DSSP file (Angstrom, degrees, kcal/mol; ACC not computed):
  #  RESIDUE AA STRUCTURE BP1 BP2  ACC     N-H-->O    O-->H-N    N-H-->O    O-->H-N    TCO  KAPPA ALPHA  PHI   PSI    X-CA   Y-CA   Z-CA
    1    1 A X              0   0    0      0, 0.0     2,-0.4     0, 0.0     0, 0.0   0.000 360.0 360.0 360.0 127.2   99.1  175.2  230.3
    2    2 A X        -     0   0    0      1,-0.1     3,-0.0     4,-0.0     0, 0.0  -0.760 360.0-162.6 -94.4 130.7  100.1  174.0  226.8
    3    3 A X  S    S+     0   0    0     -2,-0.4     2,-0.6     1,-0.1    -1,-0.1   0.792  79.8  59.9 -80.2 -28.6   99.2  176.2  223.8
    4    4 A X  S    S-     0   0    0      2,-0.0     2,-1.0     0, 0.0    -1,-0.1  -0.885  78.9-143.7-104.0 126.7   99.7  173.4  221.3
    5    5 A X        -     0   0    0     -2,-0.6     2,-0.4     3,-0.1     3,-0.3  -0.767  21.6-170.5 -90.9 102.0   97.5  170.3  221.7
    6    6 A X        +     0   0    0     -2,-1.0     3,-0.1     1,-0.2    -4,-0.0  -0.723  67.2  23.8 -93.7 144.0   99.5  167.4  220.8
    7    7 A X  S    S+     0   0    0     -2,-0.4     2,-0.8     1,-0.1    -1,-0.2   0.171  97.9  96.1  92.4 -19.7   97.9  164.0  220.4
    8    8 A X        -     0   0    0     -3,-0.3     2,-0.4     2,-0.0    -1,-0.1  -0.846  58.4-166.8-106.2  97.3   94.4  165.4  219.7
    9    9 A X        -     0   0    0     -2,-0.8     2,-1.4     1,-0.1    -3,-0.0  -0.677  18.6-141.1 -83.3 135.7   94.0  165.5  216.0
   10   10 A X        +     0   0    0     -2,-0.4     2,-0.3     2,-0.0    -1,-0.1  -0.595  35.4 175.9 -93.4  71.4   91.1  167.5  214.8
   11   11 A X        -     0   0    0     -2,-1.4     2,-0.3     1,-0.0    -2,-0.0  -0.581  24.4-132.0 -84.8 141.2   90.1  165.1  212.0
   12   12 A X        -     0   0    0     -2,-0.3     2,-0.3     1,-0.0    -1,-0.0  -0.700  21.2-115.5 -91.3 143.7   87.0  165.7  209.9
   13   13 A X        -     0   0    0     -2,-0.3     2,-0.1     1,-0.1    -1,-0.0  -0.577  35.6-108.5 -75.0 133.9   84.5  162.9  209.3
   14   14 A X        -     0   0    0     -2,-0.3     2,-0.3     1,-0.1    -1,-0.1  -0.386  35.1-134.4 -62.4 140.0   84.3  161.9  205.6
   15   15 A X        -     0   0    0     -2,-0.1     2,-0.1     4,-0.0    -1,-0.1  -0.747   7.1-137.0 -98.9 142.9   81.0  163.1  204.1
   16   16 A X     >  -     0   0    0     -2,-0.3     4,-2.3     1,-0.1     5,-0.2  -0.350  39.3 -92.0 -84.6 179.0   78.8  160.9  201.9
   17   17 A X  H  > S+     0   0    0      1,-0.2     4,-2.4     2,-0.2     5,-0.2   0.889 124.8  49.4 -62.5 -41.9   77.2  162.4  198.7
   18   18 A X  H  > S+     0   0    0      2,-0.2     4,-2.3     1,-0.2    -1,-0.2   0.908 112.9  47.2 -65.1 -41.8   73.9  163.5  200.4
   19   19 A X  H  > S+     0   0    0      2,-0.2     4,-2.1     1,-0.2    -1,-0.2   0.892 112.2  50.1 -66.5 -39.2   75.8  165.2  203.3
   20   20 A X  H  X S+     0   0    0     -4,-2.3     4,-2.1     2,-0.2     5,-0.2   0.905 111.4  48.8 -65.5 -41.2   78.1  167.0  200.8
   21   21 A X  H  X S+     0   0    0     -4,-2.4     4,-3.2     1,-0.2     5,-0.4   0.924 112.1  48.1 -62.8 -44.9   75.2  168.2  198.7
   22   22 A X  H  X S+     0   0    0     -4,-2.3     4,-1.4     1,-0.2    -1,-0.2   0.862 111.6  50.9 -64.3 -35.6   73.4  169.5  201.8
   23   23 A X  H  < S+     0   0    0     -4,-2.1    -1,-0.2    -5,-0.2    -2,-0.2   0.883 119.4  35.1 -70.7 -37.8   76.5  171.2  203.0
   24   24 A X  H  < S+     0   0    0     -4,-2.1    -2,-0.2    -5,-0.1    -3,-0.2   0.874 134.8  20.0 -82.9 -39.1   77.1  173.0  199.6
   25   25 A X  H  < S-     0   0    0     -4,-3.2    -3,-0.2     1,-0.3    -2,-0.2   0.447  97.4-129.0-115.9  -3.3   73.6  173.7  198.5
   26   26 A X     <  -     0   0    0     -4,-1.4    -1,-0.3    -5,-0.4    -2,-0.1  -0.332  57.8 -23.1  79.4-168.3   71.4  173.5  201.6
   27   27 A X  S    S-     0   0    0      1,-0.1     2,-0.5    -4,-0.1    -5,-0.0  -0.436  72.0-107.2 -77.9 152.0   68.3  171.4  201.8
   28   28 A X        -     0   0    0     -2,-0.1    -1,-0.1     1,-0.1    -2,-0.1  -0.660  36.1-148.7 -83.4 126.3   66.5  170.5  198.8
   29   29 A X    >   -     0   0    0     -2,-0.5     3,-1.0     1,-0.1    -1,-0.1  -0.137  30.8 -94.7 -83.8-178.2   63.2  172.3  198.3
   30   30 A X  T 3  S+     0   0    0      1,-0.2    -1,-0.1     3,-0.0    -2,-0.0   0.688 117.1  68.8 -72.2 -19.1   60.0  171.2  196.7
   31   31 A X  T 3  S+     0   0    0      2,-0.0     2,-0.6     1,-0.0    -1,-0.2   0.598  86.7  77.8 -79.4  -8.9   60.9  172.7  193.3
   32   32 A X    <   +     0   0    0     -3,-1.0     2,-0.4     2,-0.0    -4,-0.0  -0.893  61.3 179.6-103.6 124.8   63.7  170.2  192.8
   33   33 A X        -     0   0    0     -2,-0.6     2,-0.6     2,-0.0    -3,-0.0  -0.951  24.9-134.4-123.6 144.3   62.7  166.7  191.7
   34   34 A X        -     0   0    0     -2,-0.4     2,-0.3     2,-0.0    -2,-0.0  -0.865  31.0-176.9 -95.3 124.8   64.8  163.7  190.9
   35   35 A X        -     0   0    0     -2,-0.6     2,-0.5     2,-0.0    -2,-0.0  -0.869  25.4-123.6-122.4 156.2   63.7  162.0  187.7
   36   36 A X        -     0   0    0     -2,-0.3     2,-0.5     0, 0.0    -2,-0.0  -0.857  24.0-149.4 -97.0 131.3   64.9  158.9  185.8
   37   37 A X        -     0   0    0     -2,-0.5     2,-0.1     3,-0.0     3,-0.1  -0.865  16.4-122.1-103.8 132.8   66.0  159.4  182.3
   38   38 A X        -     0   0    0     -2,-0.5     3,-0.1     1,-0.1    -1,-0.0  -0.412  37.6-100.7 -67.1 145.5   65.6  156.6  179.7
   39   39 A X        -     0   0    0      1,-0.1    -1,-0.1    -2,-0.1     2,-0.0  -0.330  44.2 -96.4 -65.9 152.7   68.9  155.5  178.1
   40   40 A X        -     0   0    0      1,-0.1     2,-0.1    -3,-0.1    -1,-0.1  -0.338  41.2-109.8 -67.4 149.0   69.6  156.8  174.7
   41   41 A X        -     0   0    0      1,-0.1    -1,-0.1    -3,-0.1     2,-0.1  -0.470  43.6 -90.3 -77.8 155.5   68.6  154.6  171.8
   42   42 A X        -     0   0    0     -2,-0.1     2,-0.2     1,-0.1    -1,-0.1  -0.363  40.6-119.0 -68.2 142.3   71.5  153.0  169.8
   43   43 A X        -     0   0    0     -2,-0.1     2,-0.3    -3,-0.1    -1,-0.1  -0.514  24.4-130.1 -78.1 149.5   72.8  154.9  166.9
   44   44 A X        -     0   0    0     -2,-0.2     2,-0.3     1,-0.0    -1,-0.0  -0.693  24.0-103.5 -99.3 154.0   72.6  153.4  163.5
   45   45 A X        -     0   0    0     -2,-0.3    -1,-0.0     1,-0.1     0, 0.0  -0.592  25.2-164.0 -76.9 133.9   75.5  153.1  161.0
   46   46 A X        -     0   0    0     -2,-0.3    -1,-0.1     2,-0.2     3,-0.1   0.708  26.5-132.6 -92.1 -23.0   75.3  155.7  158.2
   47   47 A X  S    S+     0   0    0      1,-0.1     2,-0.4     0, 0.0    -2,-0.1   0.446  79.4  80.6  85.1  -1.4   77.8  154.0  155.8
   48   48 A X  S    S-     0   0    0      4,-0.0    -2,-0.2     3,-0.0    -1,-0.1  -1.000  70.8-136.3-138.9 138.8   79.6  157.3  155.2
   49   49 A X     >  -     0   0    0     -2,-0.4     4,-2.1     1,-0.1     5,-0.2  -0.450  27.3-112.5 -87.4 166.8   82.2  159.1  157.3
   50   50 A X  H  > S+     0   0    0      2,-0.2     4,-2.1     1,-0.2     5,-0.1   0.876 118.0  52.9 -64.4 -37.2   82.2  162.8  158.0
   51   51 A X  H  > S+     0   0    0      2,-0.2     4,-2.3     1,-0.2    -1,-0.2   0.917 109.5  48.4 -66.0 -43.2   85.4  163.3  155.9
   52   52 A X  H  > S+     0   0    0      1,-0.2     4,-2.2     2,-0.2    -2,-0.2   0.883 110.3  51.6 -64.3 -39.2   83.8  161.5  152.9
   53   53 A X  H  X S+     0   0    0     -4,-2.1     4,-2.1     2,-0.2    -1,-0.2   0.890 109.7  49.9 -63.9 -40.5   80.6  163.6  153.2
   54   54 A X  H  X S+     0   0    0     -4,-2.1     4,-2.5     2,-0.2    -2,-0.2   0.922 110.2  50.3 -62.8 -44.6   82.7  166.8  153.3
   55   55 A X  H  X S+     0   0    0     -4,-2.3     4,-2.2     1,-0.2    -2,-0.2   0.907 110.6  49.5 -62.4 -42.0   84.6  165.7  150.1
   56   56 A X  H  X S+     0   0    0     -4,-2.2     4,-1.9     1,-0.2    -1,-0.2   0.904 111.0  50.0 -62.4 -41.5   81.4  164.9  148.3
   57   57 A X  H  X S+     0   0    0     -4,-2.1     4,-2.1     1,-0.2    -2,-0.2   0.913 110.2  49.8 -63.8 -43.3   80.0  168.3  149.3
   58   58 A X  H  X S+     0   0    0     -4,-2.5     4,-2.3     1,-0.2    -2,-0.2   0.896 109.8  50.8 -63.6 -39.2   83.1  170.1  148.0
   59   59 A X  H  X S+     0   0    0     -4,-2.2     4,-1.5     1,-0.2    -1,-0.2   0.878 109.7  50.5 -67.6 -35.3   83.0  168.3  144.7
   60   60 A X  H  X S+     0   0    0     -4,-1.9     4,-0.9     2,-0.2    -1,-0.2   0.887 110.6  49.9 -66.5 -37.8   79.4  169.3  144.2
   61   61 A X  H  < S+     0   0    0     -4,-2.1     3,-0.4     1,-0.2    -2,-0.2   0.894 110.4  50.4 -66.8 -38.4   80.3  172.9  145.0
   62   62 A X  H  < S+     0   0    0     -4,-2.3    -1,-0.2     1,-0.2    -2,-0.2   0.813 112.0  46.9 -69.9 -29.4   83.1  172.7  142.5
   63   63 A X  H  < S+     0   0    0     -4,-1.5    -1,-0.2    -5,-0.1    -2,-0.2   0.558  89.3 101.8 -91.0  -8.8   80.9  171.3  139.6
   64   64 A X  S  < S-     0   0    0     -4,-0.9     2,-0.3    -3,-0.4    -3,-0.0  -0.403  77.6-110.2 -78.9 156.0   77.9  173.6  140.0
   65   65 A X        -     0   0    0     -2,-0.1    -1,-0.1     1,-0.1     2,-0.1  -0.639  35.4-113.4 -83.2 137.2   77.4  176.5  137.6
   66   66 A X        -     0   0    0     -2,-0.3     2,-0.1     1,-0.1    -1,-0.1  -0.392  30.7-112.2 -70.2 147.1   77.9  180.0  139.1
   67   67 A X     >  -     0   0    0      1,-0.1     4,-0.7    -2,-0.1     3,-0.3  -0.414  18.5-123.3 -74.6 154.6   74.9  182.3  139.4
   68   68 A X  T >4 S+     0   0    0      1,-0.2     3,-0.6     2,-0.2    -1,-0.1   0.862 111.6  55.1 -65.9 -34.3   74.8  185.4  137.2
   69   69 A X  T 34 S+     0   0    0      1,-0.2    -1,-0.2     3,-0.0    -3,-0.0   0.776 109.8  45.1 -70.3 -26.2   74.4  187.5  140.3
   70   70 A X  T 34 S+     0   0    0     -3,-0.3    -1,-0.2     2,-0.1    -2,-0.2   0.493  84.2 113.8 -98.3  -3.6   77.5  186.2  142.0
   71   71 A X  S << S-     0   0    0     -4,-0.7     2,-0.1    -3,-0.6    -3,-0.0  -0.451  76.3-108.4 -67.5 138.5   79.8  186.3  138.9
   72   72 A X        -     0   0    0     -2,-0.1     2,-0.4     1,-0.0    -1,-0.1  -0.441  32.8-143.6 -66.2 139.4   82.6  188.9  139.3
   73   73 A X        -     0   0    0     -2,-0.1     2,-0.6    -3,-0.1    -1,-0.0  -0.824   2.5-139.9-106.3 145.7   82.1  192.0  137.2
   74   74 A X        -     0   0    0     -2,-0.4     2,-0.6     2,-0.0    -2,-0.0  -0.915  11.9-145.5-107.3 121.5   85.0  193.8  135.5
   75   75 A X        -     0   0    0     -2,-0.6     2,-0.8     2,-0.0    -2,-0.0  -0.760   8.7-161.8 -86.8 122.0   84.7  197.6  135.6
   76   76 A X              0   0    0     -2,-0.6    -2,-0.0     1,-0.2    -1,-0.0  -0.865 360.0 360.0-104.0 100.6   86.2  199.2  132.4
   77   77 A X              0   0    0     -2,-0.8    -1,-0.2     0, 0.0    -2,-0.0   0.406 360.0 360.0-116.6 360.0   86.9  202.8  133.2
């Protein structure tokens, strides 16, 4: 009696997607529905890059007048 079985490979059958899903998650219940999602609409060109928008925002911050409440106060003690 041979303990090692030579010549008999124990190869597994490749699984398709449905079989793999069933093996991992079990059978699909009634609470799971497959829906079709419409493709996203095309984006439009804005004419400004993110870097240019950031630079414009920084320049507006630099040119604004400071609020009285946020001005630093000097304590003379």
